[in-house]
Steps between C-alpha positions, in 0.01 A plus 500: 500500500767518229652174628159335490440618142840378391441162661162460334639622169792258515278208590255602229777503242617161625150361477455643149825345383404172659162505327666546162690181568174315553504523881243652731703691759301661778586804709429438869533771763646367826428717804708462819386685812492450876181427689477875568528579129863618494674434170815291517765378260486129423645239268241316295536129419295288261472129429281282282379152590656243493832681542635467857512801728878530486471579129335831584678810381485872561321697230506865604482706814331831567392732775148409609409333174659323205359428156614163367448319172389136506415255223188385681312580818297221657492266800809318374711815519606608849653828611679591820645823641797542733573826679833661413513670839634305796245540776195470275356153445184342364262361759469166328369182657239231449237759410733720294719298261836625380395460136174638360333403171538754222196722450426766238550791476641545851631288786540659843726391786369704794616278786847645556573594860773719646692307764621729780871508421574578862429135577792402279764666715420258782491201266704218663674432170673838514681379811642198316848507347396244239216723380736788428757269340238391248359849450834677453620237258823308453710790370427725798560224754829400339612863508395547864428168680407673827236722338196267534556441872565869561166596344312218675644604837385859448142381457525258791628773732257766371782736409266724306759763411730235357216329313401832346857564381539146364171516311586845361836384366361178355214693341738727309697206361192299410329795330811569289483136390149562366316306770242769574250287691765357732649848546161640600461223756839581654414871492189428705692280743739791555206728579336238720815440705582868520154589628519230765840628604359850540208377709734289715741791549204714603430255781201332343442128537544368146318177426696335217179368344299823500370577154427872510830649383471482121228531239496431128529810282325496164718796399840335550368141473689393809456511876561834671480635856152575625438871559498479880819292503672751271403774745656298784822469299503873433442577867790269594731668250415847629533416869788251492703593194444874490349514151320821413126487441563624146757228424433294188650202684209484744313172478779338301745245635827683450831343605498712814152375587575133438830511690324652801268199526565168683789309343575769241783686669798288394375363170736522203244544223719418194535138613134449407536634148486225240710516182300466174559125461387428855200730470385314190504174700272643770210255524178699509288187465592403856368833627181453300465155652511619860222350705206737502209534744209265439169647394 
């Protein structure tokens, strides 16, 4: 509530200052939620006719809503919202345009959908060396030319323990570089792969395209293990790794857990750590551009 008041106050002050200059700034509340009503974080863009779309710029971003200040609000002013969480997209199409005309006092984008992130782990692009070369960036590839193929092969061979370790190491480096959204995506990939490795080690037939491993958490604003999957991980750790039922490590993918999974036994984790310069080059836009299911 305090954030909301501050936003409104700031926009109000901006509008007041603008009015003194002879302008007529308007405060517009932009609401961004999923079809189920879950609040999400999004970047808001605005453009005015006849400016081309590529002249759009980010105004502000907020959690669930954003209050922006515009000089005018009519059919010639268009606004768009882009999710800041990989795995959440707008269900746009012929009937739902990307850009909506500005309306007062509020404009709502309630067509965001949560794409089952589990589908991403079986994405064919993850098995391509070229994909990882572009995603990791020039600095990382120059430092370790074999890295893209090594990661691609792990996905191709469904080495879930190795994938979980790789994603965990990359996530740490990327997060330290300030790329939170990309880090959260890698965090979820580590969980996804780890859970599949547990199910496979338990003798279950793991369909690489099954989409019931993760769910979006409105608390952490990233994808987490579903409750029943977390219980399966805990059961595996107790029976196979000897963890106590009171252990705080239960349900978490510790090094011992990841190394016990397919492909994880002989992995040298530090080789997947990116130095700061390489981490900064990590191309999150390629992850965001992964082909998503059609609705």
